[in-house]
N, C-alpha and C positions, 0 to 999 in steps of 0.2 A: 505494499500499499504505500502511495505516495502523499506525503503531507504538503500543505500549500506552499512551503517554502522549497519544493523540489526533491526533499530528502526523503528517502525510503525509510518505512518505519521497521523494516525488518533489522535482523543483526547482521545479516550477509553483506548488505552493501548500503553504505552511507555516503552522500557527498557533503563536503565540508563547506563552510560558509563562502570560501573563495571560489571553490569550484562551481557551486550553485550561482553565485554572482556572474561567473564567466559564462556559464550555459544560459543563464537568462539573458545576457548581454546580446545575443545573437537574435536578429530581428527574425528569422525563419524558424518555424517549429521544428523541435529536436526531440526525438523520444529514443532513451536508451533501453535496448532490451537484452535479455539474456539468450543463450542458446534454444532456451525453451519457448522463447516469445513472452516472457514475463516481462512486464515494464519495471525497469529499475528507476529511471528517472525521466523527467522531462522538464523543458524549460518554460518559462512564462508564456510565451506565444502558443506552444503546444497545449499548455492547460487552458489557454483562453479559448483556443479553437475546438478542443475537444470537450471541455468543461472538467472543473475540478471534481465532479461527481463521478465520472468514469474512473479517474485515478484514486479515488477515495474508497472505491469498492474493493473488497476482499476478492482476488482472482485464485481459482483453483486450478 
């Protein structure tokens, strides 16, 4: 699950504040996924485009 600041709430993958700021500085939507297509992180434009509700849902 991704929090509003772009950080994953799981223990496996977390973006630091600097990485989140860099990711959010890109004007184009960026979504980072793992090999199983689980969303690990998304920048602000991606969250705006798709909606925070999608990223806040727990994916199985």
